[in-house]
N, C-alpha and C positions, 0 to 999 in steps of 0.2 A: 423844560427839557425832557423830563420823564413822560410828560404827556405827548410830547412829540415823538418819542421813542416808541410808545404804545401805538400811536397812529401809524407810523411807518411799518412796524412789524405786522400790524393788522393788515395793512394795504398789501404787503409782500405776500402774506399767506392767502389773502383773498384772491391774489392774481393766480396763484398756483392751482387753485381748485377749478375755477372755470377753464383755465388754459389745458389742464390735464384732461378735463371732461371733454372739451372740444377735440383734442387730439385723438382721444380714444376712438371717436367716430370718423376722424379724417384719415388716420393712417394707422390702422390696427392690424394689418397683415404683416407679420414678422417673417423673416427667412426661415425655411425648413432646415436648410444646411448651408454650410459655407466650405470654401476650399481656397488654397493658395497654389500657384504654379509658376513656372518661368514664363517669361513675356511671349514666347512663340506658341504656347499651348493653345489648342483650340477646344471649344466645347465638346466637340465629338470625341476627341482623345479623352478629356476629363470624364465625360459621361461613361465612357467604357471602363473606367477604373473606380468602382464603387468605394474602394477603400481610401480614395483621395478626398472624399467628402467628410466633413466633420459635422455630425448631427448630435443633438442633445448635449452640447458642450458649450461653455462660455469662453472658450480659448479662442482669442482673436489676434494672436501675435504670431508673426512669421517673417522671415527675411526674404520670401519670394516677391518678385515685383508685381505680380497680378493677384488680386483678391476677387473671389467669385462668391455669389450669393445665388441660392435656388430657392424659389418660392413655389412650392407644390400646389397644384389646383385644389387640393383638399382643404386648403386654408381659407378658400373663398366659396366653397360649396354652399349654396343656399343663400348667398349674398350677392350683391351687385358685383359685376366684373370689375377688376382693377383698371384704373386708367393712368395712374400717375406714380412715379417713384419719388419718395421724400426721404431726404437723409441730410446728415450733418455737413455743414460747410466746411470745406478743406480744399487744399491744392491737389490736383491729380493731373495725369497726362491725357488720359482718355477714359470716357465712359461708354460702354457698350451694353445695350439691352436687347434680349432675345425673348420672343414668344414661341414657345415650342409646342407644336401640336401633336396629337397622338400618332399620326402617320410619320412623324419625323420631320415634318415641315417646319421651318424656323424663319420668323420674320425678325429683322434686326434694325435697330437704330443706334447711331453713334454720335457721341457729342464731345465737344471740347469743353474746357471750364467756361469759355466765353459764351457757350451756347445754351447752358442750363439757366434756370431762373431763380434768383434769390428770393425768399419769401419773408414776409413780415411776421416772423414767429419762430423763436427758439433757434435762431442762427441756422436755418435749414435752407436747402434749395430743392427744386423739383424738376423733373424730367418726364416727358410724356412717354408712355409705354407703346410699343407696336400693338397692333390691333390684337386684342385678347378676345377669343371666341369660346363657345362652349366646348369645342375640341381641344382647347389649349390645356396642356398637362403641367406646364411649368413655365414660370418666367425666370430667365437667368440674367443676372447682372454682373458685369465685369468691370472693375476698377483697375486701371494700369497706373502703377506707382502712386498710390495714395500716401498723403503725408500724415494722416491721422486714422488710427484703427477705428475710431468712432463712425467714420463714413460708412464702414461695414456693419458694425455692431448695432448702429441706431437706424439702419435703413428700413423703411416700411413701405408697403404698397397701399394706395388709396384709390377709392371708387370716385373721387371728386377731381375734376380737372384742375381746379385752383387750390389743391391741397397744400398744406404748409402755412397758410395765413391764419393768424389768430383773429378772433372777432374783433370788430372796432372797439367795443367796450373794453376788452383786455389791453389793446394797444393805448387806449386813452389812459388806462390805469397805469401802464408802464411809463407814459409821458408824465403822469403826475408823480410817480415814484421818483423818476430821474429829477424832476424839478424839486421836489422836496429834499433831495439829497444835497441841493445847493445850500440849504439852511445852515449846516454846519461850517460852510465856507464864509458866509456872512459873519457868523459867530467868531471864526478864527480870525478874520480881518480886524474885527472889533478888538480882539484880544491883542493882536499884534500892534495895534496903535497904542496900546498902554505899555506893554513890555515887549520889546523887540527880541524874541527868542527864535533861534534858528528852527527849532523843532516844529514851530507853527507852520512855517513855510513847508517843511516836509510833509506835514499832515494835510495841508491845502493841496499839494500837487498829488499826494496819494489818493485823495478823495476825487480829484479830477479824473485820475486814471480809472478809478472804479466807476465813475459815471459814464466815462467812454466805453468801459466794458459792458455795462448794463445797457447802454444805448445800442451797441453793436450786437452783442449776444442775443438780446431779446428781439432783434430784428426791426426795432424801432427806427434805425437809421435808414432802412430801405424805403420808408415812406417819403423821405425828404431828399434822398440822393440816388443816383443811378450807378451803384457800385457793383462790380463783378464779384464772382465768388472767391476769386484768388485775393482780391483787395479786402473783402470782408474777412477771409481767414487770417491775413496778416493782422488786421485790427483786432480780431478775437485773440490772436496769440500774443501780441506784443503788449496790449494793455494790462493783462494780468502779470506778465513779466515785470512790466514797469512798476505795477502797484506793489508786488512783492519786494522789489529792489528798494523802492522808495519807503516801505514800511521798515526795512532794516535800518535805513539812515535815520528815520524817525525815532525808532526804538533807541538807537545809540545816543541821540542828543536829548531824547525825552526823559529817560531815567535819571535819577539823582546822581550827583557825581560820584558818591561812594557805592552806588548799587552794582556797578560793573568794574572788573579790573581793566586796566589799560589794554592788555592783550585781548580780552574778550570784546571790547568796544571796536578794536582795530579788526579783529576777525569778522565781526558782524558787518562792518563797512566793506571790507574786501569782498565778502560772500554777496553782499547786496549788489555791489558793482558787477560781479560776475554773472549774477542771474539776469541782469540787464543786457550784458555783452554776450552771454551765452544763449539761453532760450530766446531772449530778444532778437538775436542776430539770426537764429535758425528759422524763427517764424517769418522772417523777411524773405526767405527762400533765395539765399544768394546762389549764384551759378556754380559755385565750387562744392556745393552740397547737393545730395540727392534725396529721394524719398525715404531712405533708411535713416536719415537724421532726425525723423520725427520722434523717435523714442528718446533721442538725446535731449530733446526739447523738454519732455517731461522729467527725465532724470536730472536735468540741470536745476530743477527747483530744490532738489533735496539738500544740498549743502546749505543754502540760505535758510531753509525752514528748520533743519536740524540745528544750526547755530542760533537762530532766534529763539528756539525752544531752550537751548542750553543757556543763553543770556537771560531769558526770563526766569529760569530756575535758579541761576546764581543771584539774580536781584531779589528773588523771593527769599533765598536763604539769608541774604543780608538785610532782610526786613524792609525792603522798598515798599513805599506805599503806592507809587505810581504804577508799579508792574501789576498790581491787582486789577487795575482797569484794563490793562492790555490783555491779561488772561482771560478776563470776562468777555472783552471784545473780540479777541482773535480765535478763541477755541472753536466757535461754530465754523468760521471760514477756513481754519486749518484743517479741520475734519472734512469739509467739502472739498478742499484742495487736494488732500491725500487721496480721497476717493477718485478725484478726477485724474490724478496722476496714475494710479493703478489702472483705471479704464483707458487712459490715453495710450499706455504702452501695450494694451491688448490683452490684459490679464483676464478680463471679463466684460460683458456687456451689462447695461442697467436700464431699467424703465426710464422713460423720458421725465417723469416726475422728479427723478433725482436731480436733474439739472435745474429745477425750479427752486430747490432749497437754497441755492447759492444767493438768491435774491434776499431772502430773509437773513442770511448770514452776513451779506454786505451791510444791510440796514443796521443790524445789531453792531457790527464793527465800526461803521461810521458814527453812530450816535454815542455808543459807549465810550469810544476813543475821544470824541468831542468833550464829553463830560470829564474824561481824564485830563485832557489838556486844560480845561477850565480849572479843575482842581489843583493841577500843577502851577498854573499861573497865579492862582491865589497864594499858594504856598511860596512862590517866588516874590510875590508882592509883599507877604508878611515878612519874609527874610530880608527884603530890602529895607523895609520900614524899620525892622528891628536892628538892622546893621547901622542905619542912620542914628538911631537912638543910642546904640552902643558906641558908636564913633563919638558921639557928643560927650558921653559919659567917660570914655577912655581915650580921649583924643591925645592926651599926653603920654599914653603907653606905647612908646616907640621902640622899647628894647625887646629884642628877640633873641632866642638862643641861635647862634650861628649854625650849628649842626643840624637841628630839627626844624628850625623856623618858628618854633613855639615861642610864646611869651615867657619871660624869665621872671625870677622872683623880684628883681628890682622894678619890674614894670607893674606887678600886681600889688605888692605889700603896701605902698603908699595909698592905694585906692580901696583897700580891702573893706573899710567900713561903708564906703559908698556903694560897693557891690552888694553888701548885705542889705542895704536899703533898697536895692533893686531886686531883691528876692533871693539872692544866692545863699542858701542855707545849708548846703551839703559840702563837707571839706573832706576829700577823699585823697589819701596819700598812697601812691602805688609804687612798687619797687620790683624790678625784674629779679626773678630767682636765679642764682648761680650765674650771674652775669659775668663774673671774673673769669669763670671756667670757659666761656665763650671767647673772650679775648685771649686766654692762654692756649686754647686749642685751635682756634680758627684765625687769630690775629685781630688786631685793633680795626682793621678796615671792615672786616665782617661784623665786628661789634658795633661799628658806627652805623652800618647798614641796618642792623637790628634795631638800633635806636630810632633811626629814621622811619623804619616801618611801624615801630611802636607809636610814634607820634601821628602818623597817617591813621592808624587803627583807632586811636583814641578819639579822633574825629570831633574837633571843636565844632559847635553850633551856637545858635542864639541863646540856648539855655545851658551851655556847658563850655566853660573856659578851661583850657588845658595849658599847663605850663611845664617846662623842665626846670627842676630845682638844682639839678647837677648830677653827674654820673648817670645811673640807671634810675634815677628817682624823679617821678612825675607827680604833679598835683592837679587834681580836677576840682573845680568849684562849679556846682550845679544848683539849679533851681527847678521848682515844679514838684508836684505830689509824688511822682515816681523817680525822683532824682537818684535815690540810692539804687534802685533796680537798674537804672540806666548805667550808672557806674559799675555795677557787678556785671551787667551784660558786656560792657567794653572789656572788662578784665577777662571774662571767660572767652571772649572772641580773639584775644590776643594770640594764643598759640596757633590757631588756624591761619589767622591773617599774616602773621609773621612767617609761617611755613610757606604760604602761598608766594610771599614778595621776596623772601630771602632763601632761595634754594641752597642746598649744601650743608645745612646745620645737622649736627649728629643727633639732635634730640629736640623735642618741643620746648619752646621758651615760655614758661609760666610766670605768672606774677602774684605777689602778695599784696594786700591792701588794708589799710587802717582807715576807717570812716568815722568822722564826727559830724553828726547832723542835728538840726534843731531848728526851731523858728528863726528867722533872720534877725529878730531882736536879741534873742539869746546868743546867737553867733556873733553879732556885732558888738555885743558887750565885752567880748574878749579881744585880745590883740591877736594879729596874725601869728606872732611867734608863739603865744600861749597855745593856740589851736593846733599849731605845727607840732608842739611838744606832745600835746595830747594824742594827735594822730600817729605820730612816730612811735609812741609807746604801744599803740594798738597794732601798728605794723610789725613792731618787734614780736608781739604776742603771736601773730599770725606766722611769722617766721619760725618761731619756737614751736609752734603747734603742728609743723609739718610743711609749711609753705603751700602755695597754690590755693590760697583761701583768703577770706575777708573776715576781719573782726571789727565790729562797729560799736559806736556808743552814741546814745541819743541824749541831747541836753534839753532841758527846759529851764526857764527862768521866771520866777513869780515872786510876789511878796504878799502880805496880808490882804491887800486890796486888789490883787491880781494885776498890778501895773508894773511895767518895766521902770526900774530906777537907775538906769544906765547913767553914768557921769563920766567925766573926762579924767578923773583922778585914778591912776593905776592901782594904788593901794585899796581904794574903795572897790574896784573892780575885782581885786584878788580876794577881798573879803566876801564879796558876793559869790565867788565860786564856791564857797562852802554852803550857800544857800541853795545851789542847784541840786537836783536829783538827777542821777544817772541811771539810764536803762541800757543794759548791754545786750547785744544780740550778736551771735556768732553764725557765720555761714561758711561752709568749706566750699 
């Protein structure tokens, strides 16, 4: 997979270099000045008002219906005379091109969107210029009601009649790139056959939308279809809106269940739907919208992008593993998208090479997110296998606390030694601080909500069993080398998580914890009640020391031969308690 990533990125970057080099020779004459005017303004009127022209500025935003470009003859002095206008594909009502001579004579050509020629290269179209002679002092271009400011900012004149097409080698490269992007789809289908997760389907449709965008925006589609400029503009606009919307649905289902709050998941889904219905609808050019709506197309992306960024930040704060793949995959394409939004609303113009960066960003996104999907699937498979194993071990543990849904003491205590044999060697007893004050001040209903939020925040998983022993007291049984650190992390996160889920509390709800840990053999040599008694004493010490802290004790069990001599007789176990050495550690 990493080798495939390297090949695809190298291919995308390799496409940018020759494409940029070719374009430099094909359409290198940029406009000298530009202007905006009402629809009825003529060039004679505009030429008589020098202050109406914007020169030496990147400002391309205006509410006037007509956009003007002026190419002064000084730009092609010493070069071949220009023959063709090449600019960005978009919808417009009418295009007029004038060649103005020194004596004031003007030759004009007018085009509708159906009369210009789409080109196989960078989603551009071309239109022939009126005859340009040695006496021509300027070429003036007028777009009436353009839907995208890029049709003005990206316009160039070329000395080649067939300007706008990329070389065949470059187009073949784009064809290979689009074909290689199908590889993650095959990978996704294979994964979906193993574990049918909805986020895989979102990823498949998102990649298909990206492939559609690459095929259309690169001009590759022009080689195989006879589509007009307006149709290409619709495809170019709708496919990224669809991809961004599908990305939001993918994010909401892809991240772990505890990575996002319910409100955040809902907000991401709603914003994702709106970006498809908003910008997606605008790009289809419905009759009830006009050319001024193009700015809302770009602005319509912002809520979805901002919420996706906020969701990733929340997931990262909650230590999500999967979100790290999304951050790595989406950072380049988000940067390209923000740049495209700023340029689309007319804040500035940019060299054509900037557009080529999107291909490398798309490749990075597709491949890294595919790796993230694979990693998530492996995690789900491991969870499934672990759940099956745990179900076999704890198949009789049907007793749950009715308030929080957690296991209760009756469910765990009879199986405690069996759990120790399966590696659960950390016994953490947690108690909420000043919980009675919550009931007294806010009522028992609010207290119950705090208990439910605590249960959700403690987050049982395959290596952590959580139970409610009664009242505000909870027990965590953990396994793994970092078990105590994970227990402490859960305790420290409680105030924030409870505050998020239970609004209206007058203060943060903290917790104290007593921890007994040791090798599973040492833990299993004691009874559940004996360990509860030891953890309860440590918890009491934590309360006495000021609350909101953890006091722990580590147990080891050994004899002269280094072997465990656990037996079934309780008295012999109690005598062995004197043979244990204890190591205390305290953490606030």
